[in-house]
N, C-alpha and C positions, 0 to 999 in steps of 0.2 A: 539514625534511620535504621529501621529493622531490616533484617536480611530478606524477608519476603518482599518488602517494598523495593529494595534494590533489584531483586530478581524481576519484579514486575516492570520496573522502569527500563530494564534492559531491552524489552521488546520495543518500547517507544523509541529508544535510542537507535536500535537497528533500523527501524522504519524511517526515522529521520535521516540517518546516514544514507539509506538507499534512495530516498527522495532527492537528496543532494546530489548523489551520484548520477541519477537519472535526469537531473535538472527539472524536477516536477514540483511546482508549488504545492504547499499543503492544501490550499483551497481547491486545487484541481484534483488532488488525490482524494479529498473528501467527496467530491462529486463522483469520481470514478468508482469509489468503494462504498458509496451509499452510507456515509456517516456524516454527521453535521460537522461543520468547521469548528464550532465551539467545542465539541467532544474531542476533536483532534488537538486543538489548542490547549485544552485543559490537560490532556494526556501528555503532550509534548513538554509542557512546563512543569509537570509533576504534581499538579493540583488534584487531578482525578485520574489515576492510572486506568488503563484499559483492562477489561476482564480477560481472563485467559482465552476465552472463546473469541473475543474481539481481536485480541492480539494475534491469534493463529490465523483468523480470517484475513486480517489486514496484511500480515506477512505473506500469505498466499497470493494476495493481489499484487503485492510488490514483486514477488517471484514471477508472476505472469508478465508483469511489465518488463522485468529483466530478460525473460525468455523472448519476448517480442523484440526487444532491442538487439539481442544477440542474433536472432534469426535474420535480421536485416542489416547487420554490420557488414561492411563498414559504412553503409548509409545510415546517418543518424535518424533516430525516431524522436520527434518532438512530443513530449508529454505535457505540453502547456495548454492544451485545449481538450477539456473533458468531453465535449460534444463529439469530437472526432475519435478519441481514444476509447471511450467507454463502449461504443458499438463494436469496435474491433475486438476488444477483449471478450465481449459477450459472444461474438461469432466464433472465436477460438474455443470458448467453453462449450458451445453447442457442437462444435466439430470434434470435441474431445482432445484438443491440443494443449490442454493446460491442467494445472492442479485442481483436483476436485473440490478441495476445501474452499477455494475462492468462489465457487459457484453456489455454495450453500448460503 
């Protein structure tokens, strides 16, 4: 495997690790971050890596989710329902409480 491919896969692994940490299924993350589940599956299994732009945007969404969880600690935030979490993240973006890359 080429070095560029290994570096590309690193973002997918970081996102997967963050989703595990947040107990967020990939299908929910796909809905929250406006990507298809197929795109995430292909990226996570190494078949079709994310572009640099996609990787940066998805990492920004993961960081928003982490920030949300940290703000409400020690009360746990459930990231298992996209229809509840997505509007909360959108409201945070609108209020300027989060990473700008995620809003793009």
